[in-house]
C-alpha positions in Angstrom: 12.2 -5.7 -3.4 15.1 -3.4 -4.2 17.8 -4.8 -6.5 20.6 -3.7 -4.2 21.3 -3.9 -0.5 24.1 -3.6 2.1 26.0 -6.4 3.6 28.7 -6.6 6.3 31.8 -8.6 5.5 33.1 -10.9 8.3 35.7 -12.9 6.4 37.9 -11.6 3.5 38.4 -13.7 0.4 41.5 -15.9 0.9 41.4 -16.1 4.7 41.6 -19.1 6.9 40.5 -17.1 9.9 36.8 -17.5 10.7 35.6 -14.1 12.0 32.0 -13.6 13.2 30.0 -10.5 14.1 29.1 -10.7 17.8 25.7 -9.0 18.0 26.0 -8.7 21.8 29.4 -7.1 21.7 28.6 -5.2 18.5 32.0 -6.2 17.1 33.9 -8.6 14.9 35.4 -11.6 16.9 37.8 -14.4 15.8 35.7 -17.5 16.0 38.4 -20.0 15.0 41.1 -20.8 12.5 40.0 -23.2 9.8 41.1 -26.8 10.5 41.8 -27.4 6.8 44.2 -25.7 4.4 41.3 -24.3 2.4 40.6 -20.5 2.2 37.3 -18.6 1.7 36.8 -18.3 -2.1 34.9 -15.0 -1.8 34.4 -12.3 0.8 31.8 -13.7 3.3 29.4 -12.0 5.6 25.7 -11.3 6.2 22.8 -9.1 5.4 21.8 -6.9 8.5 18.3 -7.2 9.8 17.7 -10.7 8.5 17.2 -14.0 10.2 17.9 -17.2 8.3 16.5 -20.7 9.2 19.7 -21.5 11.2 19.0 -18.7 13.6 21.7 -16.4 12.3 21.6 -13.4 9.9 21.4 -14.5 6.3 24.8 -15.3 4.9 26.3 -13.6 1.8 29.2 -14.4 -0.4 30.5 -11.4 -2.3 32.6 -11.8 -5.4 35.4 -9.2 -5.2 38.5 -8.4 -7.2 40.5 -7.7 -4.0 39.6 -9.0 -0.6 38.1 -6.3 1.7 38.3 -6.6 5.6 36.2 -7.7 8.5 33.5 -5.1 9.2 33.5 -3.6 5.7 30.0 -2.5 4.6 29.4 -3.2 0.9 26.5 -2.2 -1.4 25.8 -5.3 -3.4 23.2 -6.9 -5.7 22.2 -10.5 -5.2 22.6 -12.8 -8.3 22.1 -16.4 -6.9 21.4 -18.6 -3.9 23.6 -21.4 -2.6 21.7 -23.8 -0.5 23.3 -26.2 2.0 22.7 -27.8 5.4 25.0 -28.2 8.4 24.7 -29.3 12.0 22.5 -26.2 12.7 20.1 -26.9 9.8 19.4 -25.1 6.6 22.2 -22.6 5.9 21.4 -20.6 2.8 24.0 -18.2 1.3 23.2 -15.4 -1.1 25.8 -14.9 -3.9 26.3 -11.2 -4.5 28.4 -8.8 -6.6 29.5 -5.4 -5.3 28.0 -2.4 -7.2 31.3 -0.5 -6.9 33.5 -3.1 -8.6 33.5 -2.9 -12.4 34.9 -6.4 -12.8 31.8 -7.8 -11.2 28.9 -5.3 -11.3 27.7 -6.2 -14.8 26.8 -9.7 -13.6 23.1 -10.2 -13.1 22.4 -13.9 -12.6 23.8 -17.3 -11.7 24.7 -18.2 -15.3 27.0 -15.1 -15.4 29.2 -16.8 -12.8 31.8 -19.1 -14.2 31.4 -22.9 -13.6 34.9 -22.9 -12.1 34.0 -20.4 -9.4 30.6 -22.1 -8.7 32.5 -25.4 -8.3 35.1 -23.9 -6.1 32.4 -22.4 -3.8 30.5 -25.7 -3.7 33.7 -27.7 -3.0 34.8 -25.3 -0.2 31.4 -25.3 1.6 30.9 -29.0 1.1 34.3 -29.8 2.8 35.6 -27.0 5.0 34.1 -28.5 8.2 35.2 -32.1 7.6 38.4 -31.8 9.7 36.2 -30.7 12.6 34.1 -33.9 12.3 31.0 -32.0 11.0 28.9 -33.1 8.1 27.6 -30.6 5.5 25.1 -31.4 2.8 25.3 -29.2 -0.3 21.9 -28.8 -2.1 23.4 -26.7 -4.8 22.8 -23.5 -6.8 19.4 -21.7 -7.3 18.6 -18.7 -9.4 18.4 -15.0 -8.5 14.7 -15.2 -7.8 15.3 -17.8 -5.1 17.8 -15.5 -3.5 15.4 -12.6 -3.5 12.7 -14.8 -2.0 15.0 -15.9 0.8 16.1 -12.3 1.5 12.5 -11.3 1.9 11.6 -14.3 4.0 14.7 -13.7 6.2 13.7 -10.0 6.7 10.2 -11.0 7.7 11.6 -13.6 10.2 13.8 -10.8 11.7 10.9 -8.4 12.0 8.7 -11.0 13.7 11.5 -11.7 16.2 11.7 -8.0 16.9 8.0 -8.0 17.7 6.7 -6.1 14.7 
C-alpha cells in the first residue's frame, strides 16, 4: 500500500456549508448549511475509487494551514483513523496531512496530532448533526495502521462493486 494518495476536498476548513460531490453530475453541489454554529475543523472530502461501509466514498479530513476549496485535489498521507456511526451506519474518516504543506507534512501518526485538535474533531463530529435531530456515536481514534487497512478494504469494496 502506498504511503500517499490523492483525495478530493468537498468542504474547506472553517466552512458551515456542507458541499458534496455528486457522482452522477460529476460536480460539487451544496447539500445544506449546517444547522449549528460549528465549522469544519479541517478540510473534508473523500478518497476516489473507494467505498466505505455507509455506501459513500471513504471520507478524509485533511489538516491544512489554509483552507483550500471544493473540488481541490490534494496529495496526502494518512496518519490516523476516526471511527464514528451515524444514521447511515459506520462512517469512518481517515485523518491525513498534505504532502505539500511543510507545517503538516512531517507528521506521521496519530500521536503527532495535538490532543486539542483531536478533541476538536471529536467534538465537532459528535455534535454537528444534533440540531437536525440525528444521533452520532463516536467510537474514537485509531492508529495509522487501521487507516491503511480501511483504505485497502474500501478500495476492494469499490472494485467489487465495479465488477472486477
